[in-house]
N, C-alpha and C positions, 0 to 999 in steps of 0.2 A: 382125438386130440382136440385142444383148446383152439377155438378159432380166433384169438389175439395172437399166436404164437409164431413168431418170425422163424428162430430155430428154437432148436431146445436151450434152454436157460435163457432166452432173452425173447420179452413180449413187449407185444405196442400197448399202451393204457390211456392213450390219449382221447379228444372227445371230439364228436361232428358241431360243426352248431352252423344248424340252418338257418335261422333267424334274426341272422345280423344282415342290416341292410347295405351297411356301407363299411369296409374294409380300409382300415386306417381315416376313418371319415372320410374318404374320398371313392373309392373302388368299385362299385358295385359287386355283389358277387351272386347273382343268380341261382348259381349252385351250392352257397353255401363255404362251409372252409373249416378245414381240419386242424385243431391245437394237438399236435404230437407229444408226446411223453413216451419215454421207453422204460422198461424194468429188468437189471440182470442181478438174475437170481443164482448167486455164487456163497464161496465161504464168506465173502464180504459181498452185502448188498448193497446196490445202484441204484436210483433211481435219475434219468435223464433226462431233467427239465421240468417244470411245471408249466402250467398251462392257463389260458384267460381268465379270469374271475367269473367271468359269466358262467364258465360250466365246471365251477370249483368243488360244486357238491359231487358233482360226477368224475369228477378225476379223483377226487378221494375216496370214492367208494370204489373206485379202480386199484387204487392203493393198497389199501386197507386189504382188500382183496387177496391181490398180491401177498401180502405180508401174512395175514393167516395170525396174526397177534407176533410175528416176529419188529424185529427193529431195525430199520434201514441205517445202516455203515455210510453210505456218500450220497450226497444230491450234487450231482455234475451241472454245471450251469454253463451251457453256449452260448447264452444270450440275453440281454438284461431287458430286452422288450416286453414291455409289461402284458402280453401276447403270449410269453412265454415263460415270466418269469412273476407273475402277481401272485402266487402261492409260496415263494421263498419263504417269506416270515414266517406263513402260518404252518408249513411243515418243519421249520427250524424250531418252532417252539413248542409243537407237538413231540418232538423227538429231539430231549434236550443233548443227545449223545451225537446228533447226527452232523458231519460236518461237509462243508461245502466246498466242492473243487472248482475253480474258475481260475482266469486269468489276473494278472494283477491289477488291470485297466477296470473291470466288474466292481472290484471292490470297493472305490469310490464309488460307484453307480448304487451298490448296493444301497450305502451309507444314505443316499441321496432319494432311494426310491419309499426307503423302510424307515420306522420308528426305532425298533429295535435295535442294539449293536450288538451284531455276533460275532465280531471282527475275529475273536481268539478262535471263531470254529471254522474259519475259513482256511482252506489249504492251496494256497497260489502254484497255479501251475505252469512252467516256461514251455519254450518251441522244445518237441521229441520229448518230453518227460513220459515217465509211463506211472500208471497207476494199477499194480496187481490188485485181481479182486478173488483170486485161486485158480479156477482152471480158464479165466478170462482176462486176459490183460487193454488195458485202453493206454492207447498212447495219443498225446494233443499236440494238435500244431494250430496255431494261431492264426485267426482269419481275418483282420483286420479292415475294416470299414464294408463288409460282406455282410451285414450295410452299416454296422455302426463298430468301432474301435473296438470293442474289447472283447468281440465273436474269438471263437477257435470253436475248431471240430477236434472230433476224437474216431480213432481208431480201433476197432476190437482186432487185435493180432488175432485172436485161436479162430473167428467162425469171418475173417476179413470183412467186417461192416463197417461202414464210413459214417457216423454222425456227424450232417453234412450242416445242421443248424439252418437258416434260411435259404443256402444256398441249395437247389435242384427242390424247389419249392413250387407249388403252384396252386391257384385256387381252386374249388371244390371239395366239396364234403364226402368221407367215402359212400354215405347212406346214400348219395345224389348218383350211383353208377348207374350206366345205361340198362343192367342187369337187374338193377333195384337191388343189390344184395347186400350183407354186411358182415363184415369180421373180416377176417385174413384176406377171404376170398375178392375182396371192393378196394384192397390195401395195395394191391401189387398195378404198378404205373404199366398200362399198355402202350406202345408207341404211338398207336393212330390215334389215341386218346388226349395224352399224353402234352403236345408239343403247344397247341392253342391256348389253354389256359396258363401254362407254363411258360410259353413267351410273353403275353400281357403281363404276368405276375415278375418277370424279369427284369424286362425295360421298364416298367412303372415306378419298381420298389429298387432294385439293386442296381439297373443300368448305367448310374453315373458311373459308377464304380469296378467299371470292366478292366483298367488296368492293375487292380488289386485281385480281381476274380483272375483272372490271367498268371500273375505270380502264385495262387495258392492253387491252380490248376496243376500247376507248371512243380509245383513243392508234393504236389499229393502224385504226381506221375509213376511213381515208383512203387508204390503199395499197389499189391495183389487186392484189389477191392472186389467183392463177391456183391455185395447188396450196400444202398444207399439208401440211410434213412433221413430224411430231410425233418423238418420241422413244420413245415405245411406240405398235404398233399399224400400222395404213395409211395408205399416203400419201392425201389426199384431195382430191380433183379434180370431178369432178363435185356438181351441186347444191350447192355449197358454203355458199351463206345458209342451206341446212337445220340443216348443222353450225353453222355458229356461234348460227345463235335457239335452238336446244337450249343451246348455251354461254351465250350471253345470259338464256336464261331459268332453269336451272342457277343460274349466281353470283347472279340475282336472290332468288334463295330464293322465288321464284313456283311455286307447283304446276304442273306438266306437265302431267298427266291431272285430269280431275274422278273423283272414284272413294273409296271406302273402303278401306284396309286395317289388317287387324285381326291383331294380335300378340296372342300368348298364350303364356303357360307354366302348367305345370301339375302338382302333386305327385301325386294320385291320378287325374284324370282328368275330375273334374268341373269345373275349371273350362274346360276344351278344350269339353266338353259345351257349356257356355254360351256360350264364343267361336262355338263349329259353329252352333248354334242361331241365335244375331243374323245368323252370315253368311246362313242360308238363312234368315229372317224377311226381311231387308233384298231378297234377290232375286226373293221372292213377292209384297212392296208393290213394288217399282220395277225400271225396268233400269240403274239404279247400277252402274258396275263395282266388284266386290268381289273382293279379294286378302287371305287369308289365310297366315301363317304361324304355325309351329309354334318358337320359338326354342330350345327343346331340342333339333332334331334339323336343322332349318334353317341356311343360310348366314346368318351373324349381318351381313356386308355386303350380299347382298340384301336382308336386312331393312330396313337399312338406308337403303338404294337405294330401295326402294316406300315408304318412311315421307315421302321427302323426293319422290319422283314424284306421291303422289297428294292432293289437300288435305284429306282428311279420316283419321284416325287414330284408332285403336281399341286403347285395352291391357287385356288382361286377365291375371292374375296373383292368386297366393294370395299369404296372410300366410303369414311365415316367420321365425322365432326373432323373435317382435314386429317384426319390420320386413316387406321385400319380396325375394322368392323372387329371388335372387342374379342366374341367366339375363334375368331380368326387369330387375333394377337395372343390371345391364353393359347392355341394349339401349338403356336411357335414357341412360345416362352417354352410350355412343356418340353418340347425337342432340347431347347437349348439347355436349360439345367440336368435332362439326361445326359448330355454330351454326344448331340445327333451331330455325326460326321462322317465322310467318306461316299459321298451320294450327289448324283445330279440332282439338280430340281430345278423345275418352268414355274413361270411365276404368270397370273392371269390377272390382269384388275380392272376395276370395272368406277365408272366414275362421269358424271352428267354436267360438271363444270370445271372441275382441280381435280383430275385423278391425282391421289398420293398415295393410296394402296400400295402400289406397285414398289415405290421406293421405299418405303416402310419395310415391305418384306424383303425386298434387296438387302438392305443395311441389317438386318439379323439374320437371315443366311450368309453373309459376307463375314460376320463376326464368330461363324461358325466353321469348326478345322475341314478343309478336305471337302468344300463345297464346289462343285463344280455349275454355274446356271447358266443356261441356257439362254441365249441372247436370239432375237427381242426381248421382251415383258410385251405379251398380249394386253391389247388393251382394249378393252367395251367400252362404247361411248353409248350409256342406257339401256341399250338393247341389243339384242344379237343380226346384225344384217348380210349382207353377203361378204363385205369386207372382212368383218368378224370370220364367219366361217373359211374363209380363203386363209386367217391369219392362224386358224385353229388346225389348218390343214397343213400346214409350213410347219406348225409348231410338232404334233405328230409325227412327221416325217422326222425331223430332229430327234424328238423322245424314241423314236424306232431306233436309228442308228446309232444312238449310246448305249444300247446294250453290250 
């Protein structure tokens, strides 16, 4: 059996990218990324999505291998973002009889991305409509704002496969799996390995659009889904309720775990000492899970991930130029634009003559939905002293009590 077979008649034809430094120009991907594309071999041949132009040659080799001299009938376009749609024009020009199948909103995007006009070769599909390929039938479901407005998903009714676009995606390349294997064996998502990079991917890329994810999950809930094939990351098959339940938790903005995440920035090390002291105090007083991030050096996307993962957050930062240290300001801005909500937040500020960091952080969190701020704000006056430790102990007790 060929290593790229998902089920008989449906194959994986995507590619790994292990040389990419930043995904979307901002997210580090130390284990690379996959650009997923699929091939349905039936009376009518369908190619499901193209991939990023960084891997065009490898992808075209895969396509031509599966075609084996034949001509494809349909190109299913689930999502127009360039990492999935860069090769649409190439494929349409290479196969003049090929029909692109997409949502109505994708049509205008094609005209913006490409010079060629192949409007006459586009088949627009609507909610619930089907496309028969022979033994296989695709049913289409619109999924706007997950995470672009033109996105749709398709459900192959015979094999019960959901082609989920960017939903259920994760960072990481197949060739970077723990056993070093490549091919179909490394394409199946293991629950214990999937969640971390899927969570970082979700909250930083899809996270703002939780309400839309919820709507789509409800829409798909009546389907018998046996496989989920996303546009990034492994194919999901075993224990599907685990993956779906996590997506439901994330998109409803409910905390995934009980715990306290402490995010700090520090100019000269004094705010850092307070943040680390608070972590030690909490651990001494309870068995509550504590995670700590130094925003100066740690990955911002992971910090955002942990803020959403846990039910309690502590932010600690010094005053800077009469306001807030920029890296903390950036972190809170990331939370705001990703719709951070329904959490308990504690604030620690530092200032040598006119502390303002706490005021700025409070204002930012008060503008978010469902945020409970623990009072009072803890103020460090330059360095950690006995009073500071006493205030941190009081704060720790309140944080533990908010579980």
